[in-house]
C-alpha positions in Angstrom: 112.7 124.4 100.7 112.2 123.7 104.6 109.0 121.7 103.5 110.9 119.3 101.2 113.6 118.9 103.6 111.0 118.0 106.1 109.7 115.7 103.6 112.8 114.0 102.6 114.1 113.6 106.3 110.5 112.1 107.8 109.6 110.1 104.8 113.0 108.9 104.0 112.5 105.5 105.7 108.7 104.8 104.8 107.9 101.1 105.1 108.0 99.1 102.2 104.6 98.9 100.5 102.8 101.4 102.9 100.9 104.3 101.5 101.5 107.6 103.2 99.0 109.6 104.4 99.9 113.4 103.9 97.5 115.5 104.9 94.3 115.3 107.4 92.5 118.4 109.2 89.2 119.8 109.7 88.4 123.5 110.4 89.7 124.7 114.4 86.2 125.2 115.3 85.0 121.2 114.6 88.6 119.7 115.8 87.2 119.6 119.7 83.7 117.7 118.6 85.7 114.8 117.4 85.3 115.6 113.4 89.0 114.6 113.0 88.7 111.4 114.5 85.4 110.4 112.5 87.2 111.5 109.3 90.4 109.5 110.0 87.9 106.6 111.3 86.4 106.5 108.2 89.7 107.0 105.9 91.1 103.9 108.0 88.1 101.7 107.8 87.2 102.6 104.1 90.9 102.5 101.9 92.6 99.4 101.5 96.9 99.6 102.3 97.9 96.1 102.6 101.3 97.3 103.2 100.0 100.0 105.9 99.7 103.5 106.5 102.6 105.6 107.3 102.1 109.4 108.4 104.4 112.2 110.1 103.0 114.5 112.7 105.4 117.4 114.4 101.9 117.9 116.7 102.3 115.9 119.9 98.3 116.2 120.4 98.4 114.4 116.8 100.3 111.3 118.3 98.1 110.7 120.7 94.9 110.4 118.4 96.7 108.3 116.0 97.8 106.2 118.9 94.0 105.4 119.4 93.5 104.6 116.2 96.8 101.9 116.3 99.3 103.7 114.7 102.8 103.5 116.4 105.8 105.2 116.5 108.4 103.8 114.2 111.0 107.2 115.2 111.3 110.6 116.1 113.7 113.1 114.8 114.6 116.7 114.6 113.9 118.8 111.5 115.2 121.9 111.9 113.3 123.3 114.9 110.5 120.5 114.8 110.5 117.5 116.4 108.7 115.1 114.2 107.2 111.7 114.9 106.8 108.8 112.2 103.9 106.4 112.9 102.9 103.6 111.0 99.5 101.5 111.2 99.3 97.7 109.5 96.0 97.1 107.8 94.2 94.9 110.0 92.8 93.4 107.2 95.9 91.7 106.2 95.6 89.3 109.2 91.9 88.3 107.9 93.7 87.2 104.6 
């Protein structure tokens, strides 16, 4: 039930047409080797998302990672004990069209 409250609150104002990145992760031992960044970079380079990509995170370290990939903070909200950051990244290919 807590997960449903989190999703409802965090995704209530997803930008129109945006795809939502629900989960992305790597094994803990691979996290310090840049594996997550390479995985995210590959996904962003290969997945067409004309409305951009929306995501949420409750981990501040993830906010720094996502900013490096062009995501901007849309809002921060409290969901129970969590401080959730909602972020969005436009599709850079949309400018080329």
